[in-house]
C-alpha positions as CSV (number, residue, x, y, z in Angstrom):
1,M,71.0,173.6,-53.5
2,I,71.3,171.2,-56.4
3,A,69.1,170.9,-59.4
4,F,68.7,167.4,-61.0
5,F,67.0,166.3,-64.2
6,S,65.6,162.9,-65.2
7,T,64.8,161.4,-68.5
8,H,61.8,159.2,-69.3
9,L,61.1,156.7,-72.0
10,I,57.7,157.5,-73.6
11,E,55.7,155.0,-75.6
12,G,56.6,155.1,-79.2
13,K,56.6,152.8,-82.1
14,Y,57.8,149.3,-81.1
15,G,61.5,149.0,-81.4
16,K,62.1,152.8,-81.6
17,M,61.5,154.0,-78.1
18,K,61.6,157.8,-77.7
19,W,63.1,159.8,-75.0
20,K,61.5,162.8,-73.3
21,R,63.5,165.0,-70.9
22,S,61.6,166.6,-68.0
23,W,63.4,168.8,-65.5
24,L,62.7,168.2,-61.9
25,T,64.1,170.6,-59.3
26,L,65.0,169.0,-56.0
27,F,66.3,171.1,-53.2
28,L,68.5,169.1,-50.9
29,I,69.9,170.2,-47.5
30,V,72.9,168.0,-47.0
31,S,74.3,167.5,-43.5
32,V,77.6,165.7,-43.2
33,I,78.1,163.9,-40.0
34,A,81.6,162.4,-39.4
35,G,81.6,158.6,-39.2
36,C,77.9,158.1,-40.2
37,S,77.1,155.2,-42.5
38,D,74.2,153.2,-43.9
39,T,74.0,150.6,-41.2
40,D,71.0,148.9,-42.7
41,A,72.7,147.9,-45.9
42,P,74.8,144.7,-46.1
43,K,78.5,145.7,-45.8
44,E,79.5,144.1,-49.1
45,S,76.8,145.8,-51.0
46,Q,77.0,149.4,-49.8
47,G,79.2,150.3,-52.8
48,Q,76.2,150.6,-55.2
49,S,76.3,154.4,-55.0
50,E,79.8,155.1,-53.6
51,G,82.5,157.1,-55.4
52,P,82.3,158.9,-58.6
53,I,80.2,157.4,-61.5
54,N,82.4,155.9,-64.2
55,E,83.1,158.5,-66.9
56,N,82.1,156.0,-69.5
57,F,78.5,156.0,-68.1
58,N,75.8,158.4,-69.2
59,E,73.1,159.1,-66.7
60,T,70.6,160.0,-69.5
61,G,70.1,159.5,-73.2
62,L,71.8,157.1,-75.5
63,P,74.2,155.4,-75.5
64,I,74.1,154.3,-71.9
65,V,77.9,153.9,-72.1
66,N,80.2,155.6,-74.5
67,E,82.6,152.6,-74.9
68,P,80.9,149.2,-75.2
69,I,80.7,146.9,-72.1
70,T,79.6,143.3,-71.7
71,L,77.2,142.0,-69.0
72,R,77.0,138.4,-68.2
73,I,73.5,137.3,-67.4
74,A,72.7,133.8,-66.1
75,G,69.2,132.3,-66.0
76,S,66.9,129.8,-67.6
77,Y,65.0,129.7,-70.9
78,D,61.8,128.3,-72.3
79,A,62.6,125.5,-74.8
80,R,60.0,126.9,-77.2
81,T,62.0,130.2,-77.3
82,G,65.5,128.8,-77.2
83,S,68.6,130.3,-75.6
84,N,69.8,132.7,-78.4
85,W,68.1,135.7,-76.8
86,N,70.2,138.3,-78.6
87,E,68.3,137.4,-81.8
88,L,64.8,137.9,-80.3
89,E,63.0,141.0,-81.5
90,T,62.3,142.2,-78.0
91,I,65.9,141.9,-76.7
92,K,67.3,143.4,-79.9
93,A,65.1,146.5,-79.2
94,I,66.2,146.7,-75.6
95,N,69.9,146.5,-76.6
96,E,69.6,148.9,-79.5
97,G,71.7,152.1,-79.1
98,T,73.0,151.3,-75.6
99,N,76.5,150.1,-76.3
100,I,75.8,147.2,-73.9
101,N,76.5,143.7,-75.1
102,I,74.8,140.8,-73.3
103,E,76.5,137.5,-72.9
104,W,73.6,135.2,-71.9
105,Q,74.5,132.1,-69.8
106,L,71.2,130.3,-70.0
107,S,70.3,126.8,-68.9
108,P,67.2,124.7,-69.6
109,G,64.5,125.2,-67.1
110,S,65.0,121.7,-65.7
111,D,68.7,122.4,-65.0
112,W,68.5,125.9,-63.7
113,A,67.7,125.3,-60.0
114,E,70.8,123.1,-59.6
115,K,73.0,125.5,-61.6
116,R,71.7,128.5,-59.7
117,N,72.3,126.8,-56.3
118,L,75.9,126.0,-57.3
119,L,76.6,129.5,-58.3
120,L,75.2,131.0,-55.1
121,A,76.7,128.4,-52.8
122,A,80.2,128.9,-54.2
123,S,79.7,132.7,-54.6
124,K,82.6,132.6,-57.1
125,D,82.6,133.5,-60.7
126,L,79.3,135.1,-60.2
127,P,77.6,136.5,-63.3
128,D,76.7,140.2,-63.3
129,V,73.0,139.4,-63.2
130,M,71.1,136.3,-62.1
131,L,67.6,135.7,-63.3
132,K,64.8,133.6,-61.7
133,V,66.0,133.1,-58.2
134,T,63.7,132.0,-55.3
135,T,62.2,134.5,-52.8
136,S,64.2,132.9,-50.0
137,D,67.4,133.3,-52.1
138,V,66.5,137.0,-52.6
139,V,66.4,137.6,-48.9
140,T,69.3,135.3,-47.9
141,Y,71.8,136.4,-50.5
142,G,70.6,140.0,-50.4
143,S,71.3,140.1,-46.6
144,Q,74.8,138.5,-47.3
145,G,75.7,141.1,-49.9
146,V,75.8,138.6,-52.9
147,F,72.8,140.6,-54.4
148,I,73.1,144.4,-54.0
149,P,70.3,146.7,-52.8
150,L,68.6,148.3,-55.8
151,E,66.3,150.9,-54.4
152,D,68.7,153.9,-54.9
153,L,69.5,152.7,-58.4
154,I,65.9,152.4,-59.2
155,D,65.1,155.9,-58.0
156,K,68.0,157.4,-60.0
157,Y,68.1,155.4,-63.2
158,A,64.9,153.5,-63.7
159,P,62.1,156.1,-64.5
160,N,59.9,153.5,-66.3
161,L,60.0,151.1,-63.3
162,V,59.5,154.0,-60.8
163,H,56.3,155.0,-62.7
164,F,55.1,151.3,-62.7
165,L,55.7,151.0,-59.0
166,E,53.9,154.2,-58.3
167,Q,51.0,152.9,-60.3
168,Y,51.0,149.5,-58.5
169,P,52.3,149.9,-54.9
170,E,51.4,146.2,-54.4
171,V,54.4,145.4,-56.6
172,R,56.8,147.5,-54.5
173,N,55.5,145.9,-51.4
174,A,56.0,142.4,-52.9
175,I,59.7,143.1,-53.8
176,T,60.7,144.9,-50.6
177,A,62.5,142.6,-48.2
178,P,61.8,142.8,-44.4
179,D,65.0,144.8,-43.9
180,G,63.6,147.5,-46.2
181,H,65.8,146.9,-49.2
182,I,64.9,145.8,-52.7
183,Y,67.3,143.1,-54.0
184,S,65.4,142.0,-57.1
185,L,63.3,143.3,-60.0
186,P,60.0,141.6,-60.8
187,L,58.0,140.2,-63.7
188,A,54.6,141.8,-62.9
189,N,51.4,141.1,-64.8
190,M,48.7,143.3,-63.2
191,A,45.9,142.4,-65.6
192,E,42.8,142.2,-63.5
193,Y,41.5,139.0,-65.1
194,K,44.5,137.2,-63.7
195,R,43.0,137.7,-60.2
196,S,40.5,135.0,-61.1
197,D,41.7,131.5,-60.2
198,G,42.9,129.5,-63.2
199,N,41.3,126.3,-61.7
200,I,37.9,126.1,-63.6
201,L,35.4,123.3,-63.9
202,W,34.5,122.3,-67.4
203,I,31.4,120.1,-68.1
204,N,30.6,118.4,-71.4
205,T,27.3,119.9,-72.5
206,T,26.8,117.4,-75.2
207,W,26.6,114.7,-72.5
208,L,24.3,116.9,-70.4
209,E,21.9,117.0,-73.3
210,K,22.2,113.3,-73.7
211,V,21.2,112.7,-70.1
212,G,18.5,115.4,-70.3
213,M,20.1,117.7,-67.7
214,E,20.8,121.4,-67.4
215,M,24.2,122.9,-66.4
216,P,24.5,122.2,-62.7
217,T,24.5,125.2,-60.3
218,T,24.9,123.4,-57.0
219,T,27.2,120.6,-55.6
220,D,24.2,118.3,-55.3
221,E,23.2,118.9,-59.0
222,F,26.8,118.3,-60.0
223,R,26.8,115.0,-58.2
224,E,23.6,114.0,-60.0
225,A,25.1,114.9,-63.4
226,L,28.1,112.8,-62.7
227,R,25.8,109.9,-61.7
228,A,23.9,110.3,-64.9
229,F,27.1,110.3,-67.0
230,K,28.2,107.1,-65.3
231,A,24.8,105.4,-65.8
232,Q,24.9,106.3,-69.5
233,G,28.3,104.7,-70.0
234,M,30.6,107.7,-69.6
235,E,34.1,106.1,-69.0
236,I,35.3,108.7,-66.5
237,P,32.6,111.1,-65.1
238,L,35.2,113.5,-63.5
239,T,38.9,113.8,-63.8
240,G,41.4,116.0,-62.0
241,I,44.7,115.8,-60.2
242,Y,44.8,115.9,-56.4
243,N,47.1,118.8,-55.5
244,G,47.3,119.6,-59.2
245,G,47.0,123.4,-59.0
246,Q,44.8,124.5,-61.9
247,Y,44.1,120.9,-62.8
248,G,43.1,120.0,-59.2
249,F,39.9,120.0,-57.3
250,G,40.2,123.5,-55.9
251,F,37.1,124.8,-57.8
252,L,35.0,122.8,-55.4
253,Y,36.5,124.2,-52.2
254,G,34.7,127.5,-52.6
255,S,31.3,125.7,-52.3
256,F,32.2,125.0,-48.7
257,G,33.6,128.4,-47.7
258,T,37.3,127.9,-48.2
259,L,40.0,127.8,-50.9
260,D,42.5,125.2,-52.0
261,Q,45.5,127.1,-50.5
262,K,48.0,126.4,-47.8
263,F,47.1,129.6,-45.8
264,L,44.2,132.0,-46.0
265,V,43.6,135.3,-44.2
266,K,40.1,136.1,-42.9
267,D,39.6,139.2,-40.9
268,D,43.4,139.7,-40.6
269,K,43.8,136.3,-39.0
270,V,45.9,133.7,-40.7
271,E,44.5,130.2,-40.9
272,F,45.9,126.8,-42.1
273,V,43.2,125.6,-44.5
274,R,43.7,121.9,-43.8
275,A,42.9,122.4,-40.1
276,T,39.5,124.1,-40.7
277,P,35.9,122.8,-40.4
278,E,35.4,124.0,-44.0
279,Y,38.2,121.8,-45.3
280,K,36.7,118.8,-43.5
281,E,33.5,119.3,-45.5
282,V,35.3,119.5,-48.7
283,I,37.0,116.1,-48.1
284,K,33.7,114.5,-47.1
285,Y,32.2,115.7,-50.4
286,L,35.1,114.4,-52.5
287,H,34.9,111.1,-50.7
288,S,31.2,110.8,-51.6
289,L,32.1,111.2,-55.2
290,Y,35.0,108.8,-55.1
291,A,33.0,106.2,-53.3
292,E,30.5,106.1,-56.1
293,G,33.2,105.8,-58.8
294,L,32.5,109.3,-60.1
295,I,36.1,110.6,-59.7
296,D,39.0,109.2,-61.8
297,Q,40.5,106.5,-59.7
298,E,44.0,107.6,-60.9
299,A,43.5,111.2,-59.6
300,F,46.2,110.7,-57.0
301,S,48.9,109.5,-59.4
302,L,48.1,111.4,-62.6
303,E,50.6,113.8,-64.2
304,S,49.2,116.7,-66.3
305,Q,50.3,115.2,-69.6
306,Q,48.5,111.9,-68.7
307,M,45.4,113.8,-68.0
308,F,45.6,115.7,-71.3
309,S,46.1,112.4,-73.1
310,K,42.9,111.0,-71.4
311,L,40.9,114.1,-72.5
312,S,42.1,113.8,-76.1
313,A,42.2,110.1,-76.5
314,G,39.2,109.4,-78.7
315,E,37.3,110.8,-81.6
316,E,34.5,111.5,-79.1
317,A,34.7,112.7,-75.5
318,T,35.1,110.0,-72.9
319,I,35.3,112.2,-69.8
320,G,32.3,114.1,-68.4
321,A,34.1,117.0,-66.6
322,F,37.5,118.2,-65.7
323,F,39.4,121.1,-64.2
324,G,41.8,123.4,-66.1
325,W,42.2,126.9,-67.5
326,S,40.7,126.3,-70.9
327,P,39.6,123.2,-72.9
328,D,41.0,124.4,-76.2
329,Q,44.5,123.6,-75.1
330,I,44.0,120.1,-73.7
331,T,41.1,118.2,-75.4
332,G,40.5,116.9,-78.9
333,V,39.9,119.7,-81.4
334,G,36.8,118.0,-82.7
335,Y,34.9,118.4,-79.4
336,N,36.9,120.7,-77.1
337,W,34.2,123.4,-76.9
338,D,31.6,120.7,-76.1
339,Y,33.0,121.6,-72.6
340,E,31.6,124.7,-71.1
341,S,32.1,126.2,-67.7
342,P,29.4,127.0,-65.2
343,I,31.4,130.3,-64.7
344,A,30.2,130.8,-61.1
345,P,31.3,128.5,-58.3
346,L,28.7,125.8,-57.5
347,K,26.5,126.6,-54.6
348,G,27.3,124.4,-51.6
349,P,25.0,122.9,-49.0
350,D,25.1,126.1,-46.9
351,G,24.8,128.4,-50.0
352,Q,28.5,129.2,-50.1
353,Q,29.9,130.3,-53.5
354,A,33.5,131.5,-53.2
355,S,36.4,131.8,-55.5
356,G,39.8,133.4,-54.6
357,Y,40.7,136.9,-55.5
358,M,44.2,135.9,-56.4
359,N,47.4,137.7,-55.9
360,A,48.6,139.5,-59.0
361,Q,51.1,137.6,-61.2
362,I,54.3,138.9,-59.6
363,D,57.4,136.9,-59.9
364,V,59.7,138.6,-57.3
365,G,63.1,137.2,-58.0
366,I,63.4,137.6,-61.8
367,F,66.4,140.0,-62.0
368,T,69.1,140.4,-59.4
369,I,72.4,142.4,-59.7
370,T,75.3,140.6,-58.0
371,K,78.3,142.0,-56.2
372,A,80.5,141.0,-59.2
373,N,78.8,143.6,-61.4
374,K,81.1,146.5,-62.1
375,H,78.5,148.5,-63.9
376,P,75.3,148.5,-61.7
377,E,74.2,152.0,-62.9
378,A,74.5,151.0,-66.6
379,T,72.7,147.7,-65.8
380,M,69.8,149.4,-64.2
381,R,69.4,151.8,-67.1
382,W,69.5,148.9,-69.5
383,V,66.9,146.8,-67.7
384,D,64.6,149.8,-67.2
385,R,64.1,149.8,-71.0
386,A,62.1,146.5,-70.4
387,F,59.7,148.4,-68.3
388,E,58.9,151.0,-71.0
389,P,55.2,150.4,-71.5
390,E,55.2,149.3,-75.1
391,M,58.3,147.1,-74.6
392,S,56.6,145.4,-71.6
393,F,53.6,144.8,-73.8
394,M,55.7,143.1,-76.4
395,L,57.6,141.1,-73.8
396,R,54.3,139.8,-72.4
397,Q,52.3,139.3,-75.7
398,G,55.0,138.6,-78.3
399,P,55.7,141.2,-81.0
400,N,54.9,138.8,-83.8
401,R,51.6,137.7,-82.2
402,V,49.9,141.1,-82.0
403,K,49.0,143.8,-84.5
404,K,48.3,147.4,-83.6
405,L,45.1,148.8,-85.0
406,P,44.2,152.4,-85.8
407,D,42.1,152.7,-82.6
408,N,45.2,151.9,-80.4
409,T,44.0,148.4,-79.7
410,Y,45.8,145.2,-80.6
411,E,44.4,142.2,-82.3
412,I,45.8,138.7,-82.0
413,V,47.7,137.4,-85.0
414,P,46.8,133.7,-85.3
415,E,49.7,131.2,-85.2
416,P,50.9,130.2,-88.7
417,E,51.0,126.6,-89.9
418,G,53.8,124.7,-88.1
419,F,53.4,126.6,-84.8
420,S,51.3,125.8,-81.7
421,A,49.7,128.8,-80.1
422,G,52.2,128.6,-77.3
423,E,55.2,128.4,-79.6
424,W,54.0,131.4,-81.6
425,R,53.5,133.5,-78.5
426,V,57.1,133.0,-77.3
427,K,58.9,133.0,-80.6
428,E,60.3,136.5,-80.1
429,T,60.2,137.1,-76.4
430,P,61.7,135.5,-73.3
431,Y,58.1,135.8,-71.9
432,N,58.0,134.6,-68.3
433,S,61.8,134.2,-68.0
434,F,62.5,138.0,-67.9
435,V,61.2,141.2,-66.4
436,Y,58.3,143.3,-67.6
437,G,55.6,145.4,-66.1
438,F,52.2,144.7,-67.7
439,T,49.3,146.9,-66.7
440,N,45.5,146.2,-66.7
441,E,45.1,149.1,-69.2
442,Q,47.4,147.2,-71.6
443,Q,45.3,144.1,-71.2
444,E,42.2,146.1,-72.1
445,Q,44.0,147.2,-75.3
446,L,44.1,143.5,-76.4
447,D,41.2,142.4,-78.5
448,V,40.7,138.7,-77.9
449,T,37.3,138.3,-79.6
450,N,38.9,136.5,-82.5
451,L,40.4,133.8,-80.3
452,K,37.3,131.7,-79.9
453,E,34.6,132.9,-82.2
454,G,31.2,132.5,-80.6
455,R,32.7,131.3,-77.3
456,L,33.3,133.0,-74.0
457,D,37.1,132.6,-73.4
458,P,38.9,132.8,-70.0
459,D,41.1,135.6,-71.4
460,S,38.2,137.8,-72.1
461,P,37.1,140.7,-69.8
462,E,33.5,139.4,-69.9
463,W,34.7,136.1,-68.3
464,Y,36.3,137.9,-65.4
465,E,33.2,140.2,-64.9
466,L,31.0,137.1,-64.6
467,R,33.2,135.6,-61.9
468,K,34.0,138.8,-60.1
469,P,31.0,138.8,-57.7
470,Y,32.2,135.5,-56.2
471,L,35.8,136.5,-55.5
472,E,36.8,136.6,-51.8
473,K,39.9,138.4,-50.7
474,W,41.2,135.6,-48.5
475,I,44.4,134.8,-50.4
476,Y,47.6,135.2,-48.3
477,P,49.6,138.1,-49.9
478,Q,53.0,137.8,-51.6
479,V,55.4,138.3,-48.8
480,L,59.2,138.2,-48.4
481,F,60.0,136.5,-45.1
482,T,63.0,137.1,-43.0
483,N,65.8,134.5,-42.9
484,E,64.7,133.3,-39.5
485,Q,61.1,132.9,-40.8
486,Y,62.3,131.0,-43.9
487,N,64.2,128.7,-41.6
488,G,61.1,128.2,-39.5
489,I,58.9,127.5,-42.5
490,N,61.4,124.9,-43.7
491,R,61.3,123.3,-40.3
492,Y,57.6,122.6,-40.5
493,Q,56.3,122.6,-44.1
494,T,57.6,119.3,-45.3
495,D,56.4,117.1,-42.5
496,I,53.0,118.9,-42.1
497,G,52.5,118.9,-45.9
498,N,53.3,115.2,-46.2
499,Y,51.0,114.3,-43.3
500,T,48.0,116.3,-44.5
501,D,48.5,114.9,-48.1
502,Q,48.5,111.3,-46.8
503,T,45.5,111.7,-44.6
504,A,43.5,113.5,-47.3
505,G,44.3,110.7,-49.8
506,K,43.1,108.1,-47.2
507,W,40.0,110.0,-46.3
508,I,38.9,110.7,-49.9
509,T,39.4,107.1,-51.0
510,T,38.4,105.2,-47.9
511,G,36.6,107.6,-45.6
512,G,36.9,108.0,-41.9
513,I,37.4,111.7,-41.5
514,E,34.6,112.1,-38.9
515,E,36.1,109.5,-36.6
516,E,39.7,110.6,-37.0
517,W,39.4,114.4,-37.2
518,E,40.0,115.2,-33.6
519,Q,43.2,113.0,-33.5
520,Y,44.3,114.6,-36.8
521,I,44.2,118.1,-35.3
522,K,46.0,116.9,-32.2
523,T,48.8,115.4,-34.3
524,L,49.1,118.6,-36.3
525,N,49.5,120.6,-33.1
526,Q,52.1,118.2,-31.9
527,M,54.0,118.7,-35.2
528,G,54.2,122.5,-34.5
529,L,51.1,123.8,-36.4
530,E,50.6,126.7,-34.0
531,D,54.2,127.9,-34.5
532,Y,53.9,127.3,-38.3
533,I,50.8,129.5,-38.4
534,G,52.5,132.0,-36.1
535,I,55.3,132.6,-38.6
536,Y,52.8,133.4,-41.4
537,Q,50.8,135.6,-39.0
538,Q,53.9,137.6,-38.0
539,A,55.0,138.0,-41.6
540,Y,51.5,139.1,-42.6
541,D,51.3,141.7,-39.8
542,T,54.7,143.2,-40.8
543,Y,53.6,143.2,-44.5
544,M,50.4,145.0,-43.7
545,K,52.2,147.5,-41.4
546,N,54.7,148.3,-44.2
547,A,52.0,148.5,-46.8
548,S,50.1,151.2,-44.8
549,K,53.1,153.5,-44.6
């Protein structure tokens, strides 16, 4: 019988986290069977808990190690934040009192993929930790032993993360590989408002008044508004970027009973959106707009910055409607809030009004510990400080950007002169380049009413509540596939993706979908569509089975 104790960080004043010791008694019956081993773990990575713990390491309290150690951490950085992370307020607080020094080996975001691939391919001179790796890398290099399993280390040395995973089982499911191991720690923003799609339709209400029309509520009324804009001399009635994510045409898909996603799940059955009757109706509607000159003729070649430039080009608005998260970021400041959103999806010909209940913002491969790391226990204790609630809050929101009020809420500190809103937010935090666990309760602590006085802002809870009735749980979940499944996906996704992109572009601009649809489906099947869908169905079924345990 062995008694263990654990320590927990409790929320304290930012930068001065407090420790609370709670005793847990765990009665273990240990059976030793000669020759038994953990056959599930990769051979090279079974050493995470073997042998005695280094005498320099403290399982609880501070410092984490008695004599200083240095960890090499490679990853990418946001140019607005810079690469000198040890000088950021958030990182200083995480490092404080630990006796752990961090040697950051950070690359610009544009260079990191190549650098990361070189490090992994050579598997030599690995850093102790790698940040921001792909989900396929997590599974591939985890199974090969380049990244070590973390679940035992989490249970023993990461009480803050354990509490967060208990609060949000969805996160644990997302970071658990098909072999049952956890090879990476996440960035997880569980704010409920993030479940609403960031692709939103914004319509210029000044122009609606000019043409004597109300905010449209149906796809037919929207077409009539665009026609009126064009008749009154509006240069571009509607702009967007085909396949442009939040700047694309996805908002309109819900009016026809589908979503602008690769795969959806309806009644536990996976479907490839671009082979569905609903998708066919979306393309027909987009073609009807394009044929009348109501859609930006450059929609298939635009980059986001070019779209922003169009929206901000003149002293008065020259574009009737567009898609994006919020107009305050991408239009001229003199007229940005002339654009207001219809909030609800437009009602389609059959009365459909759908929007996607999105997966939570979980970046699975943010933090991996490599086989080169000689201090995995100390590393886990160090990174767990990032999951302390108040620290996660600051990593997400920026310690300089928020001010705590007496009622335990936080108000936004406006950016000072010389900073954009984005630059101010990431001035003292790695933001989305490092781990944190942000809860919905923390989002509710944030008072955003002073962001856009008199305007309903997409960051506000009210905005989400207005959209909530239309959210459909069709989104394919965040799944880690097996190596075999990743290979299968790679075999099909490029050719099928290119073919469907090309045909959609042709159909939107020149028409012909009715006459060519049957042959289109036949070609997709010849390209292996059924097998492609089957991979996603198999992974979904495994995910749901594991999630129910």
